[in-house]
C-alpha positions as CSV (number, residue, x, y, z in Angstrom):
1,M,0.0,0.1,0.1
2,D,1.5,3.2,-1.0
3,G,1.3,6.6,0.8
4,S,-1.5,8.1,-1.1
5,T,-3.7,4.9,-0.7
6,L,-3.0,4.9,3.0
7,A,-3.9,8.6,3.4
8,A,-7.2,7.8,1.5
9,R,-7.9,5.0,3.8
10,I,-7.3,7.2,6.9
11,R,-9.7,9.8,5.5
12,E,-12.4,7.1,4.7
13,A,-12.0,5.9,8.3
14,G,-13.1,9.4,9.5
15,H,-9.8,10.7,10.8
16,T,-9.2,14.4,10.3
17,L,-5.7,14.7,11.5
18,P,-3.3,16.6,9.1
19,L,-1.2,14.3,6.8
20,V,2.2,15.3,5.4
21,L,3.6,13.6,2.3
22,F,7.4,12.8,2.0
23,S,8.0,12.7,-1.6
24,S,11.2,12.1,-3.7
25,L,9.6,14.1,-6.4
26,G,9.4,17.2,-4.4
27,R,6.1,18.3,-5.9
28,R,2.4,17.6,-5.3
29,E,0.5,15.0,-7.3
30,V,-3.2,15.2,-8.4
31,T,-3.8,12.3,-6.2
32,D,-2.3,13.9,-3.2
33,A,-5.1,16.3,-2.4
34,V,-5.6,14.7,1.0
35,F,-2.2,15.8,2.2
36,A,-2.0,19.1,4.1
37,A,1.7,19.6,2.9
38,T,4.3,17.9,0.8
39,L,8.0,17.8,1.8
40,A,10.8,16.8,-0.5
41,K,13.3,14.1,0.4
42,P,15.9,14.2,1.9
43,L,14.1,16.0,4.6
44,R,15.5,19.3,6.0
45,Q,14.9,19.4,9.8
46,S,14.1,23.2,9.6
47,S,11.6,22.7,6.9
48,L,9.9,19.8,8.8
49,F,9.7,22.0,12.0
50,D,8.2,24.9,10.1
51,T,5.6,22.7,8.4
52,L,4.6,21.2,11.8
53,M,4.5,24.6,13.4
54,S,2.1,25.8,10.5
55,L,-0.2,22.7,10.7
56,L,-0.4,22.7,14.5
57,A,-0.4,26.5,15.1
58,K,-3.6,26.6,17.0
59,D,-2.2,24.3,19.6
60,A,1.6,25.0,19.7
61,A,1.9,28.8,19.4
62,P,-0.3,29.8,22.3
63,R,1.4,27.3,24.7
64,K,4.9,28.5,23.8
65,I,4.0,32.2,24.4
66,E,2.1,31.6,27.7
67,S,4.7,29.3,29.3
68,A,7.4,32.0,28.5
69,K,5.5,34.9,30.1
70,P,6.8,34.5,33.7
71,R,10.3,34.6,32.5
72,I,10.0,37.7,30.2
73,D,11.3,41.1,31.3
74,A,9.0,43.7,30.1
75,G,11.4,46.6,30.7
76,M,14.3,45.0,28.8
77,A,14.1,47.2,25.7
78,Q,14.2,50.4,27.8
79,R,17.5,49.3,29.5
80,H,19.1,47.7,26.3
81,P,17.4,49.4,23.3
82,L,18.1,47.7,20.0
83,R,17.1,48.1,16.3
84,I,16.0,44.6,15.3
85,L,15.3,43.0,12.0
86,L,13.5,39.7,12.1
87,T,14.1,37.7,9.0
88,E,11.8,34.6,8.9
89,D,9.5,33.2,6.1
90,N,7.2,31.1,8.2
91,V,4.1,33.1,9.5
92,V,3.8,31.1,12.7
93,N,7.4,31.6,13.7
94,Q,7.2,35.3,12.7
95,K,4.2,35.8,15.0
96,L,5.9,33.8,17.9
97,A,9.1,35.8,17.6
98,I,7.5,39.2,17.3
99,R,5.2,38.5,20.2
100,L,8.1,37.5,22.5
101,L,10.0,40.6,21.4
102,Q,7.0,42.8,22.0
103,Q,6.7,41.4,25.5
104,M,10.2,42.6,26.2
105,G,9.3,46.0,24.7
106,Y,11.0,45.7,21.4
107,R,9.6,46.6,17.9
108,A,11.1,44.6,15.1
109,D,11.0,45.1,11.4
110,L,10.2,42.1,9.3
111,A,11.8,40.5,6.2
112,S,10.5,37.3,4.6
113,N,13.7,36.2,3.0
114,G,17.4,37.1,2.6
115,I,16.9,39.5,-0.3
116,E,14.4,41.5,1.8
117,A,16.9,41.5,4.7
118,I,19.7,43.1,2.5
119,E,17.1,45.7,1.2
120,S,16.1,46.5,4.8
121,R,19.8,47.1,5.7
122,E,20.1,49.3,2.7
123,R,17.3,51.5,4.0
124,Q,18.6,51.7,7.6
125,S,21.0,50.2,10.0
126,Y,20.2,47.5,12.7
127,D,22.0,46.4,15.8
128,L,20.6,42.8,15.5
129,V,19.2,40.6,12.7
130,L,17.4,37.5,13.7
131,M,18.0,35.3,10.7
132,D,16.2,32.1,9.8
133,V,18.5,29.8,7.8
134,Q,16.3,28.0,5.4
135,M,14.2,30.5,3.4
136,P,13.0,30.8,-0.3
137,E,14.6,33.3,-2.8
138,M,17.8,33.6,-0.6
139,D,18.6,31.7,2.5
140,G,20.1,33.1,5.7
141,L,23.6,31.8,5.0
142,E,23.9,33.6,1.6
143,A,22.2,36.8,3.0
144,S,24.8,36.9,5.9
145,R,27.6,36.4,3.5
146,R,26.4,39.4,1.4
147,I,25.9,41.6,4.5
148,N,29.3,40.9,5.7
149,Q,30.7,41.8,2.3
150,R,28.8,45.0,1.9
151,W,29.1,46.4,5.4
152,P,32.3,46.3,7.5
153,N,32.2,45.3,11.2
154,G,31.5,48.7,12.4
155,K,28.4,49.1,10.3
156,R,26.9,45.7,10.0
157,P,24.4,44.3,12.4
158,R,25.1,41.4,14.7
159,I,23.4,38.4,12.9
160,V,21.9,35.6,14.9
161,P,20.6,32.5,13.0
162,M,17.4,30.9,14.1
163,T,17.2,27.3,13.0
164,A,15.8,23.9,13.8
165,N,18.9,22.4,12.5
166,A,20.8,20.6,15.3
167,M,23.1,18.4,13.3
168,Q,26.8,18.5,13.9
169,G,28.5,21.1,11.8
170,D,25.4,23.3,11.5
171,R,26.8,26.0,14.1
172,E,30.1,26.0,12.3
173,E,28.4,26.5,8.9
174,C,26.5,29.5,10.4
175,L,29.6,30.9,11.9
176,A,31.6,30.4,8.6
177,A,28.8,32.5,6.8
178,G,29.6,35.4,9.1
179,M,26.9,34.9,11.6
180,D,27.6,35.6,15.3
181,D,25.5,33.3,17.4
182,Y,23.3,30.4,17.2
183,V,19.6,30.1,18.5
184,T,17.7,26.8,17.9
185,K,14.0,26.5,17.2
186,P,11.6,26.4,18.9
187,I,12.9,29.6,20.4
188,R,13.4,29.5,24.1
189,V,13.1,32.8,25.9
190,D,16.3,32.5,27.8
191,A,18.3,31.9,24.6
192,L,16.6,34.8,22.9
193,V,17.4,37.1,25.9
194,E,21.0,36.0,25.8
195,A,21.2,36.8,22.0
196,L,19.6,40.2,22.7
197,L,22.2,41.1,25.5
198,K,25.1,40.3,23.4
199,A,24.1,42.8,20.7
200,A,25.3,46.2,21.5
201,P,23.4,49.3,20.2
202,R,25.3,51.2,17.5
203,Q,25.3,54.8,16.7
204,D,26.0,54.7,13.0
205,P,23.1,55.9,10.7
């Protein structure tokens, strides 16, 4: 029994849980309409995480935010002001990160991919860029390389990757691309706070 037939049987049995197809083809087939999402093999851990967050957003996102509330310092932005750019293509992750930053008093600009992140830096300077690694158009690694090439250390923002990747070598790959830190998903409040405190406000225009 192949995956499409199994999915159809699950639906016929009355189950409504979301189904995700792992496909070597990397594209949807007409017979795969019962699937809520399709992921190409070999799987990327970050893509799998983002997909699960989107499909289970109603359950996952509120719990993460609520559990973090007691540990959030609402006055942090006043004591440690930062100009922040959030670069993230997944809507659920965007909302979670922005909400956490808002609870600390920060207002972050938003970019959906690496190209938009570079364009945002061209318009104004930032102290910190929270950068997703896997994104369409241009990923976080390439965007970080280009930011480092175009702006010297005194003018470029501190770049902190946010990724679900936890394989050996991933941190080294991020640092080699010119990133300064490493925050894993799902975002932990203590890790986010530590990343914010490491970023020093700059005075350059």
